[in-house]
Phi, psi and omega in degrees: 000138179259144178233142176239122179259123181261122174262117192233150187288329187210161181297332179289327178293321173299317181297317177297308184291333181294335179267323187282319184301318173306334179278344183253328188276142171301149186300341178270009178247126177256166180215159172223129178253125184246104180279154174244177179257064177100178184294321181292327178294314178301307183298327178288329186283327187310297187305315185293317181288316184293320183289327185275337184291115189253350185296134181291155170062030176261138171241145181249146180234123175256128182229129175215147176290146174294322179041047173084354178288165170289114190303318184290315178296320178300311184294320181300311181310304183301312183293334177288313176302322178292315176300313178302334186263011175084009179237059186290353175274006178295135173272124176253123181230133175265124175274118186264125337277327178208170182306320182302337181290332174298313182297314181293343175282352174220078185286339172298318181295324178290323184291316178294315178298329186247010179048057176227076191297340177292340182295324184299337176293338182292338179306334179285342178295142182310319183287340176264359181290322171231087184294345172301335187279343182284118176278348178239041188304325177292323175290322179297316184292318180296330173296319179284316178241099189296339183276356185304128169229144193304306189295303182295325175299311180302322182291312182299312183291325191297326181300337188246353188303139181239110186304316183291328181270351178295129185263009180281122174293320179296328179287319183290327179291321173298308187300317179300314173297323180295313183292330174289319178293325178288348181079022180268351180243000000 
């Protein structure tokens, strides 16, 4: 049995992944999602956790929001932390620009989660065709769904997310890497 440990920037990503991962991973792969208190906490934690983890057959996935950073430099920095910690095989994925971009990539899921059918029609608008380009995705989602709250929203939307219809490139990049780590591709 293989185990994947996810080191995450925030709790809302944990809420989302805890629902989505069982739908994606093969039955012989287990997972653990470990949220942190923001990007600095995550980056300080990476060397400590990667060096200390002694369990065999464990792979690590490091996930952080882009938050306006240069995506390439950010990924290089996180990959360097993993390599210096003895885990160069860790998968690093950057959520462009933030988790809500993934949600805006599947507005049908948002519509179902909040029982607001009219929202799904917004997917045809130019600004939602490539949600990774939105630098204010959380604000945008809150504008569309005034009741949206990060933790509860992540849980609700995760129940309805459809990988195939999602328009977020960084979401698909994450899925592709995850399946490779899980040995599913």
